[in-house]
MILUM-31670 format. One line per field, with one value per residue (C-alpha): residue number from 1; residue in one letter; z negated, x, y. Coordinates in steps of 0.02 Angstrom, whole numbers, plus 50000, padded with zeros to 5 digits. Last residue first. Example, Ala and Ser with C-alpha at 12.3 -4.5 7.8 and 13.67 -1.06 7.14 Angstrom:
num = 2, 1
residu = S, A
c3 = 49643, 49610
c1 = 50684, 50615
c2 = 49947, 49775
//
This chain:
num = 547, 546, 545, 544, 543, 542, 541, 540, 539, 538, 537, 536, 535, 534, 533, 532, 531, 530, 529, 528, 527, 526, 525, 524, 523, 522, 521, 520, 519, 518, 517, 516, 515, 514, 513, 512, 511, 510, 509, 508, 507, 506, 505, 504, 503, 502, 501, 500, 499, 498, 497, 496, 495, 494, 493, 492, 491, 490, 489, 488, 487, 486, 485, 484, 483, 482, 481, 480, 479, 478, 477, 476, 475, 474, 473, 472, 471, 470, 469, 468, 467, 466, 465, 464, 463, 462, 461, 460, 459, 458, 457, 456, 455, 454, 453, 452, 451, 450, 449, 448, 447, 446, 445, 444, 443, 442, 441, 440, 439, 438, 437, 436, 435, 434, 433, 432, 431, 430, 429, 428, 427, 426, 425, 424, 423, 422, 421, 420, 419, 418, 417, 416, 415, 414, 413, 412, 411, 410, 409, 408, 407, 406, 405, 404, 403, 402, 401, 400, 399, 398, 397, 396, 395, 394, 393, 392, 391, 390, 389, 388, 387, 386, 385, 384, 383, 382, 381, 380, 379, 378, 377, 376, 375, 374, 373, 372, 371, 370, 369, 368, 367, 366, 365, 364, 363, 362, 361, 360, 359, 358, 357, 356, 355, 354, 353, 352, 351, 350, 349, 348, 347, 346, 345, 344, 343, 342, 341, 340, 339, 338, 337, 336, 335, 334, 333, 332, 331, 330, 329, 328, 327, 326, 325, 324, 323, 322, 321, 320, 319, 318, 317, 316, 315, 314, 313, 312, 311, 310, 309, 308, 307, 306, 305, 304, 303, 302, 301, 300, 299, 298, 297, 296, 295, 294, 293, 292, 291, 290, 289, 288, 287, 286, 285, 284, 283, 282, 281, 280, 279, 278, 277, 276, 275, 274, 273, 272, 271, 270, 269, 268, 267, 266, 265, 264, 263, 262, 261, 260, 259, 258, 257, 256, 255, 254, 253, 252, 251, 250, 249, 248, 247, 246, 245, 244, 243, 242, 241, 240, 239, 238, 237, 236, 235, 234, 233, 232, 231, 230, 229, 228, 227, 226, 225, 224, 223, 222, 221, 220, 219, 218, 217, 216, 215, 214, 213, 212, 211, 210, 209, 208, 207, 206, 205, 204, 203, 202, 201, 200, 199, 198, 197, 196, 195, 194, 193, 192, 191, 190, 189, 188, 187, 186, 185, 184, 183, 182, 181, 180, 179, 178, 177, 176, 175, 174, 173, 172, 171, 170, 169, 168, 167, 166, 165, 164, 163, 162, 161, 160, 159, 158, 157, 156, 155, 154, 153, 152, 151, 150, 149, 148, 147, 146, 145, 144, 143, 142, 141, 140, 139, 138, 137, 136, 135, 134, 133, 132, 131, 130, 129, 128, 127, 126, 125, 124, 123, 122, 121, 120, 119, 118, 117, 116, 115, 114, 113, 112, 111, 110, 109, 108, 107, 106, 105, 104, 103, 102, 101, 100, 99, 98, 97, 96, 95, 94, 93, 92, 91, 90, 89, 88, 87, 86, 85, 84, 83, 82, 81, 80, 79, 78, 77, 76, 75, 74, 73, 72, 71, 70, 69, 68, 67, 66, 65, 64, 63, 62, 61, 60, 59, 58, 57, 56, 55, 54, 53, 52, 51, 50, 49, 48, 47, 46, 45, 44, 43, 42, 41, 40, 39, 38, 37, 36, 35, 34, 33, 32, 31, 30, 29, 28, 27, 26, 25, 24, 23, 22, 21, 20, 19, 18, 17, 16, 15, 14, 13, 12, 11, 10, 9, 8, 7, 6, 5, 4, 3, 2, 1
residu = Q, P, C, V, F, S, L, F, L, D, V, E, N, Q, I, V, V, S, S, P, H, I, N, D, P, S, Y, H, C, S, T, M, Q, W, V, D, I, L, V, V, P, L, D, R, F, I, E, R, L, A, M, D, L, Q, W, S, L, W, D, S, G, Y, V, D, K, Y, G, T, N, A, S, K, I, V, V, L, T, T, P, S, R, R, L, L, S, V, V, A, R, R, I, V, V, L, R, H, A, Y, M, A, L, P, Y, T, T, F, H, A, W, I, T, F, V, V, V, S, H, A, G, G, A, M, G, E, V, E, S, A, I, Y, H, L, D, A, W, P, T, K, S, T, R, I, P, I, G, H, A, R, W, I, I, R, T, N, S, Q, T, D, V, A, E, F, P, G, S, K, S, S, T, H, L, N, L, R, K, L, T, P, V, T, E, E, L, Y, D, F, W, Q, R, L, T, S, D, G, M, M, L, I, Q, K, D, K, L, C, G, S, I, L, K, A, S, P, F, S, K, S, D, C, V, L, S, T, W, H, D, Q, L, Y, F, G, A, P, V, S, T, H, L, G, P, R, C, K, T, Q, S, R, I, E, T, D, Q, Q, Q, V, D, I, A, S, D, D, G, P, V, I, I, N, T, S, S, K, L, L, T, M, E, V, K, S, L, V, A, Q, Y, G, G, M, S, H, Y, T, L, A, H, C, H, L, S, S, P, R, R, C, F, W, T, E, G, T, V, P, E, R, Y, E, C, C, C, Q, S, E, N, G, V, L, G, P, S, R, Q, A, N, C, M, V, T, E, Q, K, G, G, E, E, F, Y, G, H, F, F, V, K, D, P, D, Q, E, R, Q, R, C, L, V, Q, V, A, E, S, S, H, V, L, R, I, S, V, K, A, P, G, P, W, L, L, A, L, R, A, T, Y, T, G, N, F, H, D, T, V, A, G, Y, T, S, A, K, L, E, S, N, F, L, K, A, Q, F, F, D, G, G, Y, T, K, I, R, N, K, T, D, R, A, I, L, S, V, D, I, F, G, G, V, T, H, I, S, N, P, N, V, V, S, F, S, C, K, T, P, N, T, A, E, D, T, S, L, P, V, V, P, P, L, S, W, Q, L, E, T, L, L, S, E, W, Q, E, K, S, I, L, S, D, N, T, P, T, F, T, R, N, T, I, G, S, C, S, T, F, S, T, H, N, Y, K, F, H, N, S, P, S, V, N, L, L, C, Q, N, F, Q, C, V, L, A, V, G, C, F, Y, E, R, S, A, S, T, S, P, A, S, H, D, T, M
c3 = 50256, 50195, 50167, 50070, 50095, 50285, 50273, 50212, 50357, 50480, 50395, 50418, 50599, 50636, 50550, 50660, 50818, 50757, 50731, 50557, 50453, 50382, 50562, 50664, 50844, 50891, 50930, 50772, 50666, 50514, 50512, 50491, 50377, 50257, 50276, 50156, 50094, 49916, 49841, 49654, 49536, 49430, 49418, 49536, 49485, 49406, 49532, 49684, 49622, 49588, 49762, 49837, 49736, 49801, 49978, 49972, 49916, 50056, 50179, 50129, 50054, 49986, 50036, 50215, 50328, 50281, 50405, 50334, 50237, 50052, 49998, 49995, 49833, 49830, 49676, 49705, 49554, 49511, 49348, 49268, 49086, 49102, 49280, 49228, 49076, 49181, 49309, 49173, 49102, 49277, 49307, 49149, 49198, 49371, 49301, 49185, 49330, 49429, 49287, 49261, 49444, 49430, 49538, 49720, 49795, 49687, 49813, 49939, 49812, 49754, 49847, 49785, 49832, 49711, 49777, 49685, 49743, 49638, 49483, 49417, 49270, 49312, 49192, 49157, 49344, 49363, 49219, 49286, 49457, 49385, 49437, 49535, 49563, 49401, 49460, 49608, 49768, 49845, 49980, 49941, 49875, 49739, 49565, 49510, 49546, 49657, 49787, 49813, 49936, 49903, 50004, 49978, 50073, 50066, 50242, 50317, 50192, 50246, 50131, 50141, 50000, 49999, 49850, 49926, 49932, 50109, 50163, 49986, 49923, 49982, 49945, 50121, 50128, 50255, 50355, 50390, 50522, 50664, 50601, 50687, 50639, 50455, 50443, 50523, 50413, 50253, 50311, 50356, 50180, 50127, 50214, 50150, 49969, 49844, 49775, 49870, 49779, 49877, 49831, 49940, 49978, 50161, 50199, 50305, 50402, 50435, 50499, 50614, 50681, 50708, 50822, 50835, 50661, 50676, 50548, 50434, 50386, 50251, 50222, 50400, 50462, 50648, 50694, 50864, 50974, 51115, 50992, 50825, 50688, 50510, 50332, 50392, 50260, 50157, 50029, 49888, 49869, 49707, 49777, 49920, 50108, 50142, 50189, 50366, 50411, 50591, 50716, 50820, 50835, 51012, 51046, 51170, 51217, 51164, 51290, 51200, 51296, 51311, 51209, 51110, 51015, 50992, 50828, 50845, 50742, 50592, 50507, 50560, 50570, 50449, 50274, 50287, 50359, 50214, 50091, 50175, 50174, 49990, 49935, 49814, 49843, 49837, 49913, 49876, 49773, 49820, 49750, 49593, 49540, 49381, 49234, 49111, 48966, 48948, 48895, 49005, 48997, 49021, 49096, 49009, 49130, 49182, 49124, 49161, 49049, 49068, 48909, 49011, 48937, 48863, 49006, 48922, 48987, 48919, 48939, 48920, 48924, 48959, 48824, 48847, 48954, 49104, 49053, 49231, 49307, 49155, 49169, 49058, 49179, 49299, 49371, 49366, 49419, 49386, 49472, 49373, 49394, 49287, 49320, 49152, 49181, 49316, 49307, 49466, 49445, 49578, 49614, 49624, 49732, 49704, 49519, 49481, 49512, 49425, 49462, 49637, 49691, 49634, 49723, 49883, 49889, 49865, 49996, 50118, 50083, 50105, 50277, 50304, 50425, 50530, 50656, 50724, 50876, 50937, 51098, 51139, 51302, 51308, 51176, 51014, 50832, 50831, 50655, 50628, 50506, 50493, 50428, 50364, 50367, 50287, 50140, 50022, 50110, 50135, 50197, 50319, 50324, 50486, 50545, 50693, 50865, 51015, 51132, 51264, 51382, 51242, 51170, 50994, 50853, 50708, 50593, 50468, 50397, 50236, 50210, 50036, 50084, 50058, 50164, 50316, 50481, 50549, 50707, 50657, 50629, 50509, 50551, 50502, 50577, 50605, 50637, 50694, 50647, 50749, 50680, 50733, 50740, 50927, 51008, 51042, 51133, 51091, 51207, 51084, 50949, 50827, 50905, 50904, 50815, 50824, 50725, 50804, 50860, 50687, 50598, 50420, 50318, 50301, 50445, 50348, 50240, 50055, 50021, 49840, 49782, 49762, 49889, 49820, 49788, 49760, 49614, 49624, 49548, 49416, 49374, 49347, 49231, 49133, 49113, 49059, 48929, 48862, 48846, 48954, 48883, 48852, 48676, 48580, 48678, 48841, 48885, 49046, 49144, 49120, 49179, 49346, 49383, 49346, 49445, 49597, 49588, 49592, 49653, 49563, 49492, 49638, 49622, 49612, 49596, 49606, 49515, 49577, 49413, 49407, 49576, 49750, 49876, 50042, 50182, 50295, 50427, 50511, 50399, 50240, 50208, 50040, 50041, 49861, 49786, 49758, 49894, 50020, 49986, 50090, 50036, 50137, 50195, 50016, 49973, 49957, 50000, 49851, 49843, 49932, 50058, 50193, 50268
c1 = 50167, 50156, 50343, 50365, 50183, 50192, 50360, 50271, 50147, 50291, 50379, 50229, 50209, 50391, 50375, 50226, 50323, 50472, 50371, 50316, 50422, 50300, 50255, 50095, 50141, 50109, 49929, 49903, 49746, 49817, 49982, 49912, 49771, 49893, 50012, 49908, 50035, 49978, 50036, 50039, 49936, 49879, 49700, 49715, 49885, 49819, 49678, 49785, 49917, 49786, 49715, 49887, 49916, 49754, 49793, 49965, 49888, 49760, 49897, 49982, 50156, 50218, 50064, 50076, 50028, 50123, 50114, 50003, 50069, 50075, 50056, 50196, 50189, 50251, 50298, 50340, 50420, 50341, 50269, 50441, 50428, 50250, 50275, 50422, 50331, 50179, 50293, 50379, 50212, 50153, 50308, 50274, 50091, 50142, 50257, 50119, 49996, 50122, 50139, 49951, 49919, 50011, 50167, 50196, 50145, 50269, 50411, 50303, 50219, 50322, 50339, 50426, 50462, 50527, 50557, 50659, 50683, 50541, 50605, 50651, 50768, 50776, 50828, 50651, 50624, 50774, 50718, 50540, 50600, 50705, 50887, 50973, 51153, 51216, 51167, 51284, 51207, 51192, 51058, 50885, 50715, 50682, 50614, 50705, 50745, 50657, 50797, 50888, 50874, 50958, 50936, 51034, 51000, 51099, 51044, 51218, 51294, 51175, 51195, 51154, 51156, 51123, 51097, 51093, 50977, 51007, 51180, 51243, 51356, 51523, 51464, 51502, 51412, 51275, 51277, 51128, 51193, 51133, 50951, 50854, 50959, 50975, 50792, 50737, 50853, 50786, 50608, 50647, 50716, 50536, 50484, 50643, 50587, 50569, 50651, 50678, 50757, 50754, 50851, 50787, 50879, 50825, 50722, 50592, 50726, 50817, 50657, 50620, 50798, 50802, 50652, 50476, 50416, 50228, 50110, 49972, 49822, 49754, 49658, 49593, 49769, 49807, 49929, 50014, 50027, 49933, 49789, 49803, 49676, 49659, 49619, 49465, 49409, 49471, 49610, 49584, 49705, 49804, 49967, 49962, 49936, 49830, 49652, 49598, 49570, 49555, 49418, 49400, 49220, 49155, 49097, 49158, 49059, 49106, 49069, 49076, 49172, 49106, 49200, 49050, 49116, 49254, 49351, 49537, 49646, 49754, 49752, 49643, 49766, 49902, 49834, 49690, 49806, 49928, 49784, 49716, 49887, 49908, 50020, 50166, 50260, 50448, 50536, 50719, 50851, 50855, 51008, 51082, 51262, 51362, 51281, 51426, 51325, 51233, 51393, 51477, 51501, 51330, 51242, 51077, 50933, 50894, 50756, 50713, 50624, 50557, 50569, 50573, 50723, 50823, 50797, 50777, 50881, 50838, 50959, 50857, 50833, 50955, 50899, 50716, 50681, 50637, 50617, 50622, 50494, 50383, 50381, 50474, 50435, 50530, 50643, 50817, 50897, 51081, 51249, 51410, 51584, 51741, 51896, 51882, 51701, 51571, 51386, 51283, 51094, 50989, 50806, 50641, 50485, 50350, 50391, 50244, 50121, 49953, 49896, 49961, 49931, 49750, 49719, 49804, 49709, 49540, 49591, 49615, 49437, 49371, 49450, 49604, 49652, 49496, 49518, 49391, 49417, 49292, 49316, 49323, 49297, 49310, 49317, 49416, 49365, 49216, 49217, 49193, 49078, 49090, 48949, 48965, 48862, 48901, 48785, 48890, 48843, 49027, 49058, 49200, 49287, 49360, 49533, 49569, 49645, 49711, 49852, 49748, 49760, 49736, 49578, 49539, 49413, 49472, 49414, 49502, 49417, 49455, 49317, 49239, 49058, 48932, 48807, 48919, 48831, 48863, 48967, 49048, 49212, 49130, 49033, 49044, 48924, 48975, 48863, 48952, 48900, 48950, 48996, 48989, 49121, 49148, 48981, 48883, 48716, 48634, 48654, 48757, 48621, 48716, 48878, 48896, 49007, 49042, 49122, 49156, 49334, 49367, 49331, 49272, 49312, 49203, 49290, 49452, 49401, 49377, 49332, 49346, 49173, 49072, 49185, 49270, 49206, 49332, 49334, 49482, 49394, 49313, 49483, 49550, 49406, 49435, 49618, 49580, 49454, 49574, 49709, 49864, 50037, 50058, 50129, 49964, 49898, 49801, 49751, 49817, 49797, 49611, 49569, 49653, 49546, 49387, 49455, 49464, 49276, 49154, 48984, 48817, 48830, 48772, 48729, 48910, 48979, 49161, 49178, 49128, 49131, 49321, 49326, 49383, 49267, 49304, 49250, 49100, 49060, 48894, 48870, 48882, 48918, 48990, 49087, 49077, 49221, 49221, 49343, 49232, 49049, 48916, 48807, 48691, 48569, 48540, 48511, 48697, 48778, 48863, 49049, 49164, 49238, 49333, 49489
c2 = 51395, 51215, 51185, 51022, 50974, 50986, 50897, 50739, 50749, 50766, 50620, 50506, 50563, 50524, 50356, 50313, 50354, 50253, 50095, 50040, 49920, 49791, 49756, 49750, 49791, 49974, 50022, 50127, 50100, 50010, 50103, 50279, 50218, 50138, 50286, 50390, 50517, 50550, 50715, 50745, 50853, 50704, 50638, 50491, 50424, 50262, 50241, 50272, 50149, 50015, 50042, 50017, 49859, 49784, 49840, 49757, 49592, 49604, 49648, 49486, 49481, 49317, 49216, 49278, 49425, 49583, 49728, 49865, 50014, 50052, 50232, 50359, 50459, 50639, 50741, 50925, 51008, 51175, 51107, 51082, 51027, 50963, 50903, 50795, 50723, 50680, 50597, 50493, 50434, 50393, 50287, 50185, 50168, 50108, 49974, 49913, 49905, 49799, 49674, 49668, 49629, 49464, 49454, 49403, 49571, 49667, 49688, 49781, 49896, 50046, 50209, 50365, 50544, 50676, 50852, 50982, 51161, 51231, 51141, 50970, 50938, 50753, 50614, 50555, 50539, 50424, 50312, 50307, 50249, 50106, 50100, 49963, 50020, 49940, 49766, 49781, 49709, 49537, 49547, 49610, 49559, 49687, 49658, 49761, 49941, 50067, 50064, 50228, 50370, 50537, 50695, 50856, 51017, 51179, 51226, 51236, 51113, 50976, 50826, 50641, 50514, 50328, 50213, 50088, 49938, 49877, 49934, 49905, 50045, 50114, 50292, 50350, 50516, 50539, 50700, 50812, 50934, 50823, 50821, 50682, 50530, 50580, 50627, 50463, 50359, 50439, 50411, 50231, 50208, 50234, 50074, 49992, 50005, 50145, 50299, 50462, 50610, 50772, 50928, 51069, 51232, 51225, 51070, 51162, 51253, 51089, 51011, 51158, 51162, 50973, 50990, 50919, 50968, 50959, 51035, 50972, 51079, 50965, 50805, 50784, 50758, 50759, 50621, 50640, 50486, 50571, 50586, 50496, 50522, 50584, 50533, 50440, 50421, 50567, 50573, 50697, 50843, 50858, 50927, 51052, 51056, 51210, 51167, 51210, 51028, 50973, 50938, 51095, 51157, 51185, 51008, 50879, 50725, 50549, 50413, 50246, 50115, 49937, 49806, 49743, 49594, 49468, 49482, 49516, 49400, 49449, 49280, 49134, 48989, 49043, 49075, 48951, 48820, 48837, 48822, 48666, 48583, 48623, 48764, 48776, 48938, 48918, 49067, 49107, 49194, 49377, 49463, 49540, 49572, 49599, 49509, 49485, 49557, 49391, 49303, 49173, 48985, 48905, 49055, 49099, 49099, 49275, 49392, 49572, 49698, 49876, 49980, 50140, 50230, 50086, 49962, 49792, 49648, 49476, 49330, 49173, 49031, 48889, 48769, 48815, 48660, 48768, 48950, 49017, 48900, 48914, 49104, 49225, 49365, 49479, 49345, 49270, 49105, 49082, 49110, 49090, 49162, 49153, 49260, 49346, 49398, 49376, 49335, 49338, 49344, 49262, 49295, 49203, 49211, 49080, 49098, 49215, 49072, 49098, 49276, 49302, 49122, 49129, 49293, 49237, 49072, 49158, 49285, 49140, 49080, 49256, 49253, 49359, 49498, 49480, 49617, 49740, 49851, 49980, 50078, 50263, 50358, 50547, 50683, 50655, 50629, 50512, 50438, 50251, 50162, 49974, 49866, 49688, 49529, 49361, 49388, 49495, 49659, 49706, 49883, 49918, 50088, 50153, 50205, 50317, 50298, 50394, 50349, 50439, 50291, 50165, 50245, 50187, 50163, 50056, 49918, 49804, 49650, 49556, 49428, 49427, 49398, 49258, 49161, 49142, 49121, 48947, 48936, 48770, 48861, 48983, 49139, 49323, 49450, 49631, 49782, 49940, 50116, 50268, 50437, 50620, 50755, 50741, 50702, 50543, 50536, 50370, 50221, 50118, 50122, 50011, 49948, 49760, 49636, 49450, 49310, 49141, 49183, 49257, 49092, 49115, 48961, 48806, 48717, 48743, 48597, 48565, 48746, 48807, 48858, 49019, 49105, 49262, 49438, 49576, 49698, 49817, 49968, 49858, 49785, 49960, 50004, 49844, 49889, 50067, 50006, 49875, 50007, 50019, 50049, 49860, 49887, 49889, 49741, 49722, 49543, 49468, 49306, 49274, 49450, 49418, 49265, 49361, 49508, 49395, 49377, 49232, 49285, 49290, 49466, 49572, 49757, 49808, 49984, 50042, 50206, 50377, 50472, 50486, 50572, 50523, 50603, 50519, 50631, 50614, 50744, 50786, 50938, 50832, 50649, 50595, 50432, 50374, 50279, 50092, 50048, 50136, 50165, 50250, 50393, 50505, 50372, 50317, 50134, 50102, 49937, 49857, 49883, 49763, 49882, 49787, 49860
//
């Protein structure tokens, strides 16, 4: 992904997502610390944060102070085009862009880095004069099934630099994709902040033989309120204070809400905006496709740090070799057999809360461990909750949806619990593991709404760890795979960076699946391939039983 911090003047410091990349002993790891905030030397550009700041003002009951909100916006700063394009010819065209390896003939060894220079051009082959394009870079070897993720630095003048780590011996090639042009990002930012009704939901009211279906959503937006005569039933969760709104049914009371489902999609886009989001999305940039010969060195490239909560995420966080992910964050292990997985999960009570990308973990464990049996709870096949038990190893795993908003089929309202509410109700302990992910169903809402949800969850996690510090709390990051106005990778990345910032100083585990999905060769999909899921779960289990 593209880093929009100002380029550093020091040879020993690069910037990635606003946090310093500190290079020592021929290795660069991401040092995430409160002092390393996003830095800008340029003030002439339009930013997405400027749009965001106009849609939210912290108040006494928003759970986030003005200072915290401004700090978060600084972390997520993203430059936008100085004007709204009138034609797609003005937008970055990936087929006209180019990249080249800096000093390609140098001697390269495992543990080193290469730099790649990237030039962005529009459809008329003009070099762009401003930044804001969303690029993703990786180094790969198809035969070795090897790859790793690289940071991209935006120089705000149409040029970018990618830095890629050399982590395996043999040939390696560079691949750069334009995920979204800066002009498309401009559309996504504006749509996120100004049109929360582009996705809506249905609430099903039932009582005394009567049934009504009405529109529902997470905010009292103009589309929901309508002419005010039908608005609104408000549902406030007693533990977390989270709210949900439905239009008032004409013949039933508000308490008759029984089911929830996805309603529909209704984004309002101009022809130019639709073209910007579709025509130049997720396309490989042409460039230097010659292989770099990487020579072996004696030192093994892997982390010796024990997997434990509170570790910082490095860039790169790891690499694939023969489809196996080696973590550079900690000494991760492989769990290739049901016996090893079952032994790791012995005496564990695991609560998973999130979306379908975390449900893939639950499904993988159930399918891989024959003694782990799912109970038939007669719940929704999509939003659960699900429960599986292994009486031989005394293991219990629960997966449930993270609560509303969630785009799902018709499901009982009572089964949709908020993450914070579940965490507040836990005793915790050395045998308890909490895993959550929350991002994919929030990409259509203003950033402030998502930040509020995260702050509520953070408060519950802090309370849990205070009363039971031996509880393991694991956060699965966002992954790549979304490519439209309802769920773009850029929108996902923004939410993911907000999550990392809000939970940064807590003793929790972050499983960085963003890098794992971004650099893998499998087709881009919001639901990662089975080989990626196996590596994600192996990394998760490395924290559950790190011995």
